All heavy atoms as atom14 arrays in JSON, in Angstrom:
{
  "sequence": "MIEFLKEFWEFLRIRKKYWLLPIIIVLIVFGGLIVLTQGSAIAPFIYTIF",
  "atom14_mask": [
    [1, 1, 1, 1, 1, 1, 1, 1, 0, 0, 0, 0, 0, 0],
    [1, 1, 1, 1, 1, 1, 1, 1, 0, 0, 0, 0, 0, 0],
    [1, 1, 1, 1, 1, 1, 1, 1, 1, 0, 0, 0, 0, 0],
    [1, 1, 1, 1, 1, 1, 1, 1, 1, 1, 1, 0, 0, 0],
    [1, 1, 1, 1, 1, 1, 1, 1, 0, 0, 0, 0, 0, 0],
    [1, 1, 1, 1, 1, 1, 1, 1, 1, 0, 0, 0, 0, 0],
    [1, 1, 1, 1, 1, 1, 1, 1, 1, 0, 0, 0, 0, 0],
    [1, 1, 1, 1, 1, 1, 1, 1, 1, 1, 1, 0, 0, 0],
    [1, 1, 1, 1, 1, 1, 1, 1, 1, 1, 1, 1, 1, 1],
    [1, 1, 1, 1, 1, 1, 1, 1, 1, 0, 0, 0, 0, 0],
    [1, 1, 1, 1, 1, 1, 1, 1, 1, 1, 1, 0, 0, 0],
    [1, 1, 1, 1, 1, 1, 1, 1, 0, 0, 0, 0, 0, 0],
    [1, 1, 1, 1, 1, 1, 1, 1, 1, 1, 1, 0, 0, 0],
    [1, 1, 1, 1, 1, 1, 1, 1, 0, 0, 0, 0, 0, 0],
    [1, 1, 1, 1, 1, 1, 1, 1, 1, 1, 1, 0, 0, 0],
    [1, 1, 1, 1, 1, 1, 1, 1, 1, 0, 0, 0, 0, 0],
    [1, 1, 1, 1, 1, 1, 1, 1, 1, 0, 0, 0, 0, 0],
    [1, 1, 1, 1, 1, 1, 1, 1, 1, 1, 1, 1, 0, 0],
    [1, 1, 1, 1, 1, 1, 1, 1, 1, 1, 1, 1, 1, 1],
    [1, 1, 1, 1, 1, 1, 1, 1, 0, 0, 0, 0, 0, 0],
    [1, 1, 1, 1, 1, 1, 1, 1, 0, 0, 0, 0, 0, 0],
    [1, 1, 1, 1, 1, 1, 1, 0, 0, 0, 0, 0, 0, 0],
    [1, 1, 1, 1, 1, 1, 1, 1, 0, 0, 0, 0, 0, 0],
    [1, 1, 1, 1, 1, 1, 1, 1, 0, 0, 0, 0, 0, 0],
    [1, 1, 1, 1, 1, 1, 1, 1, 0, 0, 0, 0, 0, 0],
    [1, 1, 1, 1, 1, 1, 1, 0, 0, 0, 0, 0, 0, 0],
    [1, 1, 1, 1, 1, 1, 1, 1, 0, 0, 0, 0, 0, 0],
    [1, 1, 1, 1, 1, 1, 1, 1, 0, 0, 0, 0, 0, 0],
    [1, 1, 1, 1, 1, 1, 1, 0, 0, 0, 0, 0, 0, 0],
    [1, 1, 1, 1, 1, 1, 1, 1, 1, 1, 1, 0, 0, 0],
    [1, 1, 1, 1, 0, 0, 0, 0, 0, 0, 0, 0, 0, 0],
    [1, 1, 1, 1, 0, 0, 0, 0, 0, 0, 0, 0, 0, 0],
    [1, 1, 1, 1, 1, 1, 1, 1, 0, 0, 0, 0, 0, 0],
    [1, 1, 1, 1, 1, 1, 1, 1, 0, 0, 0, 0, 0, 0],
    [1, 1, 1, 1, 1, 1, 1, 0, 0, 0, 0, 0, 0, 0],
    [1, 1, 1, 1, 1, 1, 1, 1, 0, 0, 0, 0, 0, 0],
    [1, 1, 1, 1, 1, 1, 1, 0, 0, 0, 0, 0, 0, 0],
    [1, 1, 1, 1, 1, 1, 1, 1, 1, 0, 0, 0, 0, 0],
    [1, 1, 1, 1, 0, 0, 0, 0, 0, 0, 0, 0, 0, 0],
    [1, 1, 1, 1, 1, 1, 0, 0, 0, 0, 0, 0, 0, 0],
    [1, 1, 1, 1, 1, 0, 0, 0, 0, 0, 0, 0, 0, 0],
    [1, 1, 1, 1, 1, 1, 1, 1, 0, 0, 0, 0, 0, 0],
    [1, 1, 1, 1, 1, 0, 0, 0, 0, 0, 0, 0, 0, 0],
    [1, 1, 1, 1, 1, 1, 1, 0, 0, 0, 0, 0, 0, 0],
    [1, 1, 1, 1, 1, 1, 1, 1, 1, 1, 1, 0, 0, 0],
    [1, 1, 1, 1, 1, 1, 1, 1, 0, 0, 0, 0, 0, 0],
    [1, 1, 1, 1, 1, 1, 1, 1, 1, 1, 1, 1, 0, 0],
    [1, 1, 1, 1, 1, 1, 1, 0, 0, 0, 0, 0, 0, 0],
    [1, 1, 1, 1, 1, 1, 1, 1, 0, 0, 0, 0, 0, 0],
    [1, 1, 1, 1, 1, 1, 1, 1, 1, 1, 1, 0, 0, 0]
  ],
  "atom14_positions": [
    [[-6.93, 9.52, 11.05], [-6.04, 8.69, 10.26], [-4.63, 8.68, 10.86], [-3.98, 7.64, 10.88], [-6.02, 9.2, 8.82], [-5.18, 8.39, 7.9], [-5.89, 6.76, 7.72], [-4.91, 6.11, 6.45], [0.0, 0.0, 0.0], [0.0, 0.0, 0.0], [0.0, 0.0, 0.0], [0.0, 0.0, 0.0], [0.0, 0.0, 0.0], [0.0, 0.0, 0.0]],
    [[-4.18, 9.82, 11.33], [-2.85, 9.89, 11.92], [-2.78, 9.06, 13.19], [-1.78, 8.39, 13.45], [-2.45, 11.36, 12.18], [-2.29, 12.08, 10.85], [-1.19, 11.44, 13.0], [-2.02, 13.55, 10.98], [0.0, 0.0, 0.0], [0.0, 0.0, 0.0], [0.0, 0.0, 0.0], [0.0, 0.0, 0.0], [0.0, 0.0, 0.0], [0.0, 0.0, 0.0]],
    [[-3.86, 9.07, 13.94], [-3.9, 8.27, 15.17], [-3.82, 6.78, 14.85], [-3.15, 6.02, 15.55], [-5.17, 8.57, 15.95], [-5.1, 8.1, 17.37], [-6.2, 8.71, 18.21], [-6.49, 9.9, 18.04], [-6.77, 7.95, 19.02], [0.0, 0.0, 0.0], [0.0, 0.0, 0.0], [0.0, 0.0, 0.0], [0.0, 0.0, 0.0], [0.0, 0.0, 0.0]],
    [[-4.49, 6.37, 13.79], [-4.42, 4.97, 13.37], [-2.99, 4.59, 13.0], [-2.51, 3.52, 13.37], [-5.35, 4.73, 12.17], [-5.14, 3.39, 11.54], [-5.6, 2.25, 12.16], [-4.48, 3.27, 10.33], [-5.4, 1.0, 11.59], [-4.27, 2.04, 9.75], [-4.73, 0.9, 10.38], [0.0, 0.0, 0.0], [0.0, 0.0, 0.0], [0.0, 0.0, 0.0]],
    [[-2.3, 5.48, 12.27], [-0.92, 5.19, 11.88], [0.01, 5.11, 13.09], [0.9, 4.26, 13.14], [-0.42, 6.26, 10.91], [-1.09, 6.26, 9.54], [-0.6, 7.42, 8.71], [-0.85, 4.95, 8.83], [0.0, 0.0, 0.0], [0.0, 0.0, 0.0], [0.0, 0.0, 0.0], [0.0, 0.0, 0.0], [0.0, 0.0, 0.0], [0.0, 0.0, 0.0]],
    [[-0.23, 5.97, 14.08], [0.57, 5.91, 15.3], [0.34, 4.59, 16.03], [1.29, 3.95, 16.5], [0.2, 7.07, 16.23], [0.76, 8.39, 15.81], [0.34, 9.46, 16.81], [0.76, 10.83, 16.35], [0.31, 11.87, 17.29], [0.0, 0.0, 0.0], [0.0, 0.0, 0.0], [0.0, 0.0, 0.0], [0.0, 0.0, 0.0], [0.0, 0.0, 0.0]],
    [[-0.92, 4.18, 16.11], [-1.24, 2.92, 16.77], [-0.64, 1.73, 16.03], [-0.12, 0.8, 16.64], [-2.76, 2.75, 16.84], [-3.3, 2.85, 18.24], [-4.8, 2.62, 18.26], [-5.2, 1.44, 18.22], [-5.53, 3.61, 18.31], [0.0, 0.0, 0.0], [0.0, 0.0, 0.0], [0.0, 0.0, 0.0], [0.0, 0.0, 0.0], [0.0, 0.0, 0.0]],
    [[-0.72, 1.77, 14.72], [-0.17, 0.69, 13.91], [1.35, 0.61, 14.08], [1.91, -0.48, 14.21], [-0.55, 0.89, 12.44], [-0.13, -0.23, 11.56], [-0.7, -1.47, 11.7], [0.85, -0.04, 10.6], [-0.3, -2.53, 10.89], [1.25, -1.08, 9.79], [0.68, -2.33, 9.94], [0.0, 0.0, 0.0], [0.0, 0.0, 0.0], [0.0, 0.0, 0.0]],
    [[2.01, 1.76, 14.09], [3.46, 1.78, 14.29], [3.83, 1.23, 15.67], [4.79, 0.48, 15.81], [4.01, 3.19, 14.11], [5.47, 3.27, 14.39], [6.07, 3.9, 15.42], [6.52, 2.65, 13.64], [7.42, 3.72, 15.36], [7.73, 2.95, 14.27], [6.55, 1.86, 12.5], [8.95, 2.5, 13.81], [7.78, 1.41, 12.04], [8.95, 1.72, 12.68]],
    [[3.06, 1.6, 16.69], [3.31, 1.06, 18.03], [3.14, -0.46, 18.05], [3.93, -1.16, 18.67], [2.35, 1.69, 19.05], [2.66, 3.13, 19.37], [3.98, 3.29, 20.09], [4.28, 2.48, 20.98], [4.71, 4.24, 19.75], [0.0, 0.0, 0.0], [0.0, 0.0, 0.0], [0.0, 0.0, 0.0], [0.0, 0.0, 0.0], [0.0, 0.0, 0.0]],
    [[2.13, -0.96, 17.37], [1.91, -2.4, 17.27], [3.12, -3.08, 16.64], [3.61, -4.1, 17.14], [0.65, -2.69, 16.46], [0.49, -4.13, 16.1], [0.01, -5.04, 17.02], [0.8, -4.57, 14.83], [-0.15, -6.37, 16.69], [0.65, -5.9, 14.48], [0.18, -6.8, 15.42], [0.0, 0.0, 0.0], [0.0, 0.0, 0.0], [0.0, 0.0, 0.0]],
    [[3.6, -2.52, 15.51], [4.74, -3.12, 14.83], [5.99, -3.08, 15.7], [6.76, -4.04, 15.75], [5.02, -2.39, 13.51], [3.97, -2.53, 12.41], [4.39, -1.7, 11.21], [3.79, -3.97, 12.02], [0.0, 0.0, 0.0], [0.0, 0.0, 0.0], [0.0, 0.0, 0.0], [0.0, 0.0, 0.0], [0.0, 0.0, 0.0], [0.0, 0.0, 0.0]],
    [[6.19, -1.98, 16.39], [7.39, -1.8, 17.19], [7.39, -2.69, 18.43], [8.39, -3.35, 18.73], [7.52, -0.34, 17.6], [8.91, 0.05, 18.03], [8.96, 1.5, 18.27], [7.91, 1.84, 19.24], [8.07, 2.63, 20.28], [9.2, 3.22, 20.46], [7.09, 2.87, 21.1], [0.0, 0.0, 0.0], [0.0, 0.0, 0.0], [0.0, 0.0, 0.0]],
    [[6.27, -2.75, 19.11], [6.2, -3.52, 20.35], [6.27, -5.02, 20.08], [6.97, -5.76, 20.76], [4.92, -3.17, 21.13], [5.04, -1.75, 21.67], [4.67, -4.15, 22.26], [3.76, -1.21, 22.25], [0.0, 0.0, 0.0], [0.0, 0.0, 0.0], [0.0, 0.0, 0.0], [0.0, 0.0, 0.0], [0.0, 0.0, 0.0], [0.0, 0.0, 0.0]],
    [[5.58, -5.47, 19.05], [5.52, -6.91, 18.77], [6.6, -7.38, 17.79], [6.58, -8.53, 17.36], [4.14, -7.28, 18.26], [3.12, -7.16, 19.38], [1.75, -7.53, 18.93], [0.8, -7.56, 20.02], [0.35, -6.51, 20.68], [0.8, -5.32, 20.38], [-0.53, -6.64, 21.64], [0.0, 0.0, 0.0], [0.0, 0.0, 0.0], [0.0, 0.0, 0.0]],
    [[7.51, -6.48, 17.4], [8.63, -6.81, 16.5], [8.14, -7.4, 15.18], [8.67, -8.38, 14.68], [9.59, -7.79, 17.17], [10.04, -7.4, 18.53], [11.12, -6.35, 18.47], [11.75, -6.19, 19.84], [11.68, -4.85, 20.35], [0.0, 0.0, 0.0], [0.0, 0.0, 0.0], [0.0, 0.0, 0.0], [0.0, 0.0, 0.0], [0.0, 0.0, 0.0]],
    [[7.11, -6.79, 14.62], [6.54, -7.26, 13.35], [6.97, -6.36, 12.2], [6.17, -5.95, 11.36], [5.01, -7.28, 13.42], [4.44, -8.09, 14.53], [4.3, -9.52, 14.13], [3.58, -10.27, 15.24], [3.72, -11.67, 15.16], [0.0, 0.0, 0.0], [0.0, 0.0, 0.0], [0.0, 0.0, 0.0], [0.0, 0.0, 0.0], [0.0, 0.0, 0.0]],
    [[8.25, -6.04, 12.14], [8.75, -5.13, 11.1], [8.61, -5.72, 9.7], [8.58, -4.98, 8.72], [10.21, -4.79, 11.37], [10.42, -4.04, 12.65], [11.18, -4.6, 13.67], [9.87, -2.79, 12.83], [11.36, -3.92, 14.85], [10.06, -2.1, 14.02], [10.8, -2.66, 15.02], [10.99, -1.99, 16.19], [0.0, 0.0, 0.0], [0.0, 0.0, 0.0]],
    [[8.5, -7.03, 9.58], [8.36, -7.65, 8.28], [7.02, -7.31, 7.62], [6.87, -7.48, 6.41], [8.54, -9.16, 8.39], [7.58, -9.8, 9.36], [7.76, -9.99, 10.67], [6.28, -10.31, 9.05], [6.67, -10.59, 11.24], [5.74, -10.8, 10.27], [5.52, -10.42, 7.89], [4.49, -11.38, 10.33], [4.28, -10.99, 7.96], [3.77, -11.46, 9.16]],
    [[6.05, -6.84, 8.4], [4.76, -6.45, 7.83], [4.81, -5.13, 7.08], [4.0, -4.88, 6.19], [3.71, -6.34, 8.94], [3.11, -7.62, 9.47], [2.21, -7.33, 10.65], [2.35, -8.34, 8.4], [0.0, 0.0, 0.0], [0.0, 0.0, 0.0], [0.0, 0.0, 0.0], [0.0, 0.0, 0.0], [0.0, 0.0, 0.0], [0.0, 0.0, 0.0]],
    [[5.76, -4.27, 7.43], [5.84, -2.93, 6.84], [6.02, -2.96, 5.32], [5.28, -2.26, 4.61], [6.94, -2.13, 7.53], [6.85, -0.64, 7.42], [5.51, -0.12, 7.93], [7.98, 0.0, 8.19], [0.0, 0.0, 0.0], [0.0, 0.0, 0.0], [0.0, 0.0, 0.0], [0.0, 0.0, 0.0], [0.0, 0.0, 0.0], [0.0, 0.0, 0.0]],
    [[6.95, -3.74, 4.76], [7.07, -3.76, 3.29], [5.81, -4.28, 2.59], [5.45, -3.79, 1.51], [8.24, -4.7, 3.03], [8.98, -4.77, 4.29], [8.01, -4.5, 5.39], [0.0, 0.0, 0.0], [0.0, 0.0, 0.0], [0.0, 0.0, 0.0], [0.0, 0.0, 0.0], [0.0, 0.0, 0.0], [0.0, 0.0, 0.0], [0.0, 0.0, 0.0]],
    [[5.14, -5.23, 3.21], [3.91, -5.77, 2.62], [2.84, -4.68, 2.56], [2.16, -4.51, 1.55], [3.41, -6.98, 3.44], [4.43, -8.11, 3.36], [2.04, -7.44, 2.95], [4.17, -9.25, 4.3], [0.0, 0.0, 0.0], [0.0, 0.0, 0.0], [0.0, 0.0, 0.0], [0.0, 0.0, 0.0], [0.0, 0.0, 0.0], [0.0, 0.0, 0.0]],
    [[2.68, -3.93, 3.64], [1.7, -2.85, 3.68], [2.04, -1.77, 2.66], [1.14, -1.27, 1.96], [1.64, -2.25, 5.11], [1.23, -3.3, 6.13], [0.72, -1.05, 5.16], [-0.14, -3.88, 5.93], [0.0, 0.0, 0.0], [0.0, 0.0, 0.0], [0.0, 0.0, 0.0], [0.0, 0.0, 0.0], [0.0, 0.0, 0.0], [0.0, 0.0, 0.0]],
    [[3.31, -1.43, 2.53], [3.72, -0.4, 1.58], [3.42, -0.84, 0.15], [2.9, -0.05, -0.66], [5.21, -0.06, 1.76], [5.41, 0.67, 3.09], [5.73, 0.79, 0.61], [6.84, 0.88, 3.47], [0.0, 0.0, 0.0], [0.0, 0.0, 0.0], [0.0, 0.0, 0.0], [0.0, 0.0, 0.0], [0.0, 0.0, 0.0], [0.0, 0.0, 0.0]],
    [[3.72, -2.08, -0.19], [3.44, -2.59, -1.54], [1.94, -2.59, -1.82], [1.51, -2.2, -2.91], [4.03, -4.0, -1.71], [3.52, -4.68, -2.97], [5.55, -3.92, -1.74], [0.0, 0.0, 0.0], [0.0, 0.0, 0.0], [0.0, 0.0, 0.0], [0.0, 0.0, 0.0], [0.0, 0.0, 0.0], [0.0, 0.0, 0.0], [0.0, 0.0, 0.0]],
    [[1.13, -2.98, -0.84], [-0.32, -2.96, -1.03], [-0.84, -1.54, -1.26], [-1.71, -1.33, -2.1], [-1.02, -3.59, 0.18], [-0.92, -5.11, 0.3], [-1.52, -5.57, 1.61], [-1.59, -5.77, -0.87], [0.0, 0.0, 0.0], [0.0, 0.0, 0.0], [0.0, 0.0, 0.0], [0.0, 0.0, 0.0], [0.0, 0.0, 0.0], [0.0, 0.0, 0.0]],
    [[-0.29, -0.58, -0.53], [-0.71, 0.81, -0.71], [-0.31, 1.32, -2.09], [-1.09, 2.0, -2.77], [-0.12, 1.69, 0.41], [-0.81, 1.36, 1.73], [-0.25, 3.17, 0.09], [-0.17, 2.0, 2.94], [0.0, 0.0, 0.0], [0.0, 0.0, 0.0], [0.0, 0.0, 0.0], [0.0, 0.0, 0.0], [0.0, 0.0, 0.0], [0.0, 0.0, 0.0]],
    [[0.9, 0.99, -2.54], [1.36, 1.43, -3.86], [0.49, 0.82, -4.96], [0.06, 1.52, -5.88], [2.85, 1.07, -4.06], [3.26, 1.22, -5.51], [3.72, 1.92, -3.17], [0.0, 0.0, 0.0], [0.0, 0.0, 0.0], [0.0, 0.0, 0.0], [0.0, 0.0, 0.0], [0.0, 0.0, 0.0], [0.0, 0.0, 0.0], [0.0, 0.0, 0.0]],
    [[0.22, -0.47, -4.88], [-0.63, -1.1, -5.9], [-2.05, -0.55, -5.86], [-2.68, -0.36, -6.91], [-0.66, -2.62, -5.73], [0.54, -3.31, -6.3], [1.14, -4.35, -5.63], [1.08, -2.92, -7.51], [2.25, -4.99, -6.14], [2.19, -3.53, -8.04], [2.78, -4.58, -7.35], [0.0, 0.0, 0.0], [0.0, 0.0, 0.0], [0.0, 0.0, 0.0]],
    [[-2.57, -0.31, -4.68], [-3.91, 0.28, -4.56], [-3.95, 1.67, -5.18], [-4.9, 2.01, -5.9], [0.0, 0.0, 0.0], [0.0, 0.0, 0.0], [0.0, 0.0, 0.0], [0.0, 0.0, 0.0], [0.0, 0.0, 0.0], [0.0, 0.0, 0.0], [0.0, 0.0, 0.0], [0.0, 0.0, 0.0], [0.0, 0.0, 0.0], [0.0, 0.0, 0.0]],
    [[-2.94, 2.48, -4.91], [-2.87, 3.81, -5.51], [-2.74, 3.74, -7.01], [-3.35, 4.54, -7.75], [0.0, 0.0, 0.0], [0.0, 0.0, 0.0], [0.0, 0.0, 0.0], [0.0, 0.0, 0.0], [0.0, 0.0, 0.0], [0.0, 0.0, 0.0], [0.0, 0.0, 0.0], [0.0, 0.0, 0.0], [0.0, 0.0, 0.0], [0.0, 0.0, 0.0]],
    [[-1.96, 2.78, -7.51], [-1.8, 2.61, -8.95], [-3.13, 2.26, -9.6], [-3.49, 2.8, -10.66], [-0.77, 1.52, -9.22], [-0.38, 1.27, -10.66], [0.32, 2.48, -11.24], [0.52, 0.06, -10.74], [0.0, 0.0, 0.0], [0.0, 0.0, 0.0], [0.0, 0.0, 0.0], [0.0, 0.0, 0.0], [0.0, 0.0, 0.0], [0.0, 0.0, 0.0]],
    [[-3.88, 1.4, -8.99], [-5.19, 1.01, -9.53], [-6.15, 2.19, -9.53], [-6.86, 2.42, -10.5], [-5.76, -0.19, -8.74], [-4.95, -1.43, -9.05], [-7.24, -0.41, -9.07], [-5.28, -2.61, -8.17], [0.0, 0.0, 0.0], [0.0, 0.0, 0.0], [0.0, 0.0, 0.0], [0.0, 0.0, 0.0], [0.0, 0.0, 0.0], [0.0, 0.0, 0.0]],
    [[-6.16, 2.95, -8.45], [-7.07, 4.1, -8.36], [-6.7, 5.16, -9.38], [-7.57, 5.74, -10.04], [-7.05, 4.68, -6.93], [-7.72, 6.03, -6.87], [-7.73, 3.72, -5.97], [0.0, 0.0, 0.0], [0.0, 0.0, 0.0], [0.0, 0.0, 0.0], [0.0, 0.0, 0.0], [0.0, 0.0, 0.0], [0.0, 0.0, 0.0], [0.0, 0.0, 0.0]],
    [[-5.41, 5.43, -9.54], [-4.98, 6.49, -10.46], [-5.19, 6.13, -11.92], [-5.38, 7.01, -12.75], [-3.51, 6.84, -10.21], [-3.22, 7.55, -8.89], [-1.73, 7.73, -8.72], [-3.93, 8.88, -8.84], [0.0, 0.0, 0.0], [0.0, 0.0, 0.0], [0.0, 0.0, 0.0], [0.0, 0.0, 0.0], [0.0, 0.0, 0.0], [0.0, 0.0, 0.0]],
    [[-5.13, 4.84, -12.25], [-5.27, 4.44, -13.65], [-6.67, 3.93, -13.96], [-6.89, 3.36, -15.04], [-4.26, 3.34, -14.0], [-4.49, 2.21, -13.17], [-2.85, 3.84, -13.84], [0.0, 0.0, 0.0], [0.0, 0.0, 0.0], [0.0, 0.0, 0.0], [0.0, 0.0, 0.0], [0.0, 0.0, 0.0], [0.0, 0.0, 0.0], [0.0, 0.0, 0.0]],
    [[-7.61, 4.14, -13.09], [-8.96, 3.6, -13.25], [-9.59, 4.03, -14.58], [-10.1, 3.21, -15.32], [-9.85, 4.07, -12.09], [-11.21, 3.44, -12.07], [-11.17, 1.99, -11.66], [-10.29, 1.58, -10.93], [-12.12, 1.22, -12.11], [0.0, 0.0, 0.0], [0.0, 0.0, 0.0], [0.0, 0.0, 0.0], [0.0, 0.0, 0.0], [0.0, 0.0, 0.0]],
    [[-9.57, 5.3, -14.88], [-10.24, 5.75, -16.09], [-9.31, 6.41, -17.08], [-9.74, 7.17, -17.94], [0.0, 0.0, 0.0], [0.0, 0.0, 0.0], [0.0, 0.0, 0.0], [0.0, 0.0, 0.0], [0.0, 0.0, 0.0], [0.0, 0.0, 0.0], [0.0, 0.0, 0.0], [0.0, 0.0, 0.0], [0.0, 0.0, 0.0], [0.0, 0.0, 0.0]],
    [[-8.04, 6.1, -17.01], [-7.1, 6.78, -17.9], [-6.73, 5.91, -19.09], [-7.07, 4.74, -19.18], [-5.84, 7.16, -17.12], [-5.09, 6.0, -16.82], [0.0, 0.0, 0.0], [0.0, 0.0, 0.0], [0.0, 0.0, 0.0], [0.0, 0.0, 0.0], [0.0, 0.0, 0.0], [0.0, 0.0, 0.0], [0.0, 0.0, 0.0], [0.0, 0.0, 0.0]],
    [[-5.99, 6.51, -19.99], [-5.54, 5.8, -21.19], [-4.39, 4.85, -20.87], [-4.03, 4.01, -21.68], [-5.11, 6.79, -22.24], [0.0, 0.0, 0.0], [0.0, 0.0, 0.0], [0.0, 0.0, 0.0], [0.0, 0.0, 0.0], [0.0, 0.0, 0.0], [0.0, 0.0, 0.0], [0.0, 0.0, 0.0], [0.0, 0.0, 0.0], [0.0, 0.0, 0.0]],
    [[-3.82, 4.97, -19.68], [-2.69, 4.12, -19.29], [-3.16, 2.75, -18.81], [-2.39, 1.8, -18.79], [-1.87, 4.81, -18.17], [-1.39, 6.17, -18.66], [-0.7, 3.98, -17.74], [-0.74, 7.0, -17.57], [0.0, 0.0, 0.0], [0.0, 0.0, 0.0], [0.0, 0.0, 0.0], [0.0, 0.0, 0.0], [0.0, 0.0, 0.0], [0.0, 0.0, 0.0]],
    [[-4.41, 2.62, -18.45], [-4.94, 1.4, -17.84], [-4.62, 0.13, -18.64], [-4.21, -0.86, -18.04], [-6.44, 1.54, -17.63], [0.0, 0.0, 0.0], [0.0, 0.0, 0.0], [0.0, 0.0, 0.0], [0.0, 0.0, 0.0], [0.0, 0.0, 0.0], [0.0, 0.0, 0.0], [0.0, 0.0, 0.0], [0.0, 0.0, 0.0], [0.0, 0.0, 0.0]],
    [[-4.79, 0.09, -19.96], [-4.48, -1.17, -20.68], [-3.01, -1.58, -20.55], [-2.69, -2.77, -20.54], [-4.82, -0.85, -22.13], [-5.77, 0.27, -22.06], [-5.4, 1.06, -20.86], [0.0, 0.0, 0.0], [0.0, 0.0, 0.0], [0.0, 0.0, 0.0], [0.0, 0.0, 0.0], [0.0, 0.0, 0.0], [0.0, 0.0, 0.0], [0.0, 0.0, 0.0]],
    [[-2.11, -0.62, -20.42], [-0.69, -0.94, -20.3], [-0.35, -1.44, -18.9], [0.56, -2.25, -18.75], [0.15, 0.28, -20.65], [-0.1, 0.77, -22.05], [-0.77, 1.96, -22.27], [0.33, 0.04, -23.14], [-1.01, 2.41, -23.56], [0.09, 0.46, -24.42], [-0.58, 1.67, -24.64], [0.0, 0.0, 0.0], [0.0, 0.0, 0.0], [0.0, 0.0, 0.0]],
    [[-1.07, -0.99, -17.9], [-0.85, -1.46, -16.54], [-1.21, -2.94, -16.44], [-0.52, -3.72, -15.79], [-1.66, -0.63, -15.52], [-1.23, 0.83, -15.55], [-1.54, -1.2, -14.12], [0.21, 1.07, -15.16], [0.0, 0.0, 0.0], [0.0, 0.0, 0.0], [0.0, 0.0, 0.0], [0.0, 0.0, 0.0], [0.0, 0.0, 0.0], [0.0, 0.0, 0.0]],
    [[-2.27, -3.36, -17.1], [-2.71, -4.74, -17.03], [-1.71, -5.68, -17.69], [-1.61, -6.85, -17.32], [-4.08, -4.91, -17.65], [-5.16, -4.2, -16.87], [-5.94, -3.24, -17.46], [-5.37, -4.48, -15.53], [-6.92, -2.56, -16.75], [-6.33, -3.82, -14.81], [-7.11, -2.87, -15.42], [-8.06, -2.21, -14.71], [0.0, 0.0, 0.0], [0.0, 0.0, 0.0]],
    [[-0.94, -5.2, -18.66], [0.05, -6.07, -19.3], [1.23, -6.33, -18.39], [1.95, -7.31, -18.59], [0.53, -5.45, -20.62], [1.13, -4.2, -20.36], [-0.6, -5.29, -21.6], [0.0, 0.0, 0.0], [0.0, 0.0, 0.0], [0.0, 0.0, 0.0], [0.0, 0.0, 0.0], [0.0, 0.0, 0.0], [0.0, 0.0, 0.0], [0.0, 0.0, 0.0]],
    [[1.45, -5.47, -17.39], [2.56, -5.7, -16.46], [2.29, -6.94, -15.62], [3.21, -7.71, -15.32], [2.74, -4.46, -15.53], [3.21, -3.28, -16.35], [3.71, -4.75, -14.39], [3.26, -1.99, -15.55], [0.0, 0.0, 0.0], [0.0, 0.0, 0.0], [0.0, 0.0, 0.0], [0.0, 0.0, 0.0], [0.0, 0.0, 0.0], [0.0, 0.0, 0.0]],
    [[1.05, -7.16, -15.28], [0.7, -8.31, -14.45], [0.25, -9.47, -15.3], [-0.05, -10.49, -14.92], [-0.4, -7.92, -13.44], [0.01, -6.77, -12.59], [-0.56, -5.51, -12.76], [0.96, -6.91, -11.6], [-0.18, -4.45, -11.97], [1.34, -5.87, -10.81], [0.77, -4.63, -10.99], [0.0, 0.0, 0.0], [0.0, 0.0, 0.0], [0.0, 0.0, 0.0]]
  ]
}
């Protein structure tokens, strides 16, 4: 996994695609939020945000 992140960072740096970084971070945060609230009592409140 660390090697993949190094390669991805090199791709972003060499091709000047820094605008992709915030998009990836937001996708990871939303994915983590969905996974963490999958079976919890907080889940109905998360759906009202969207």
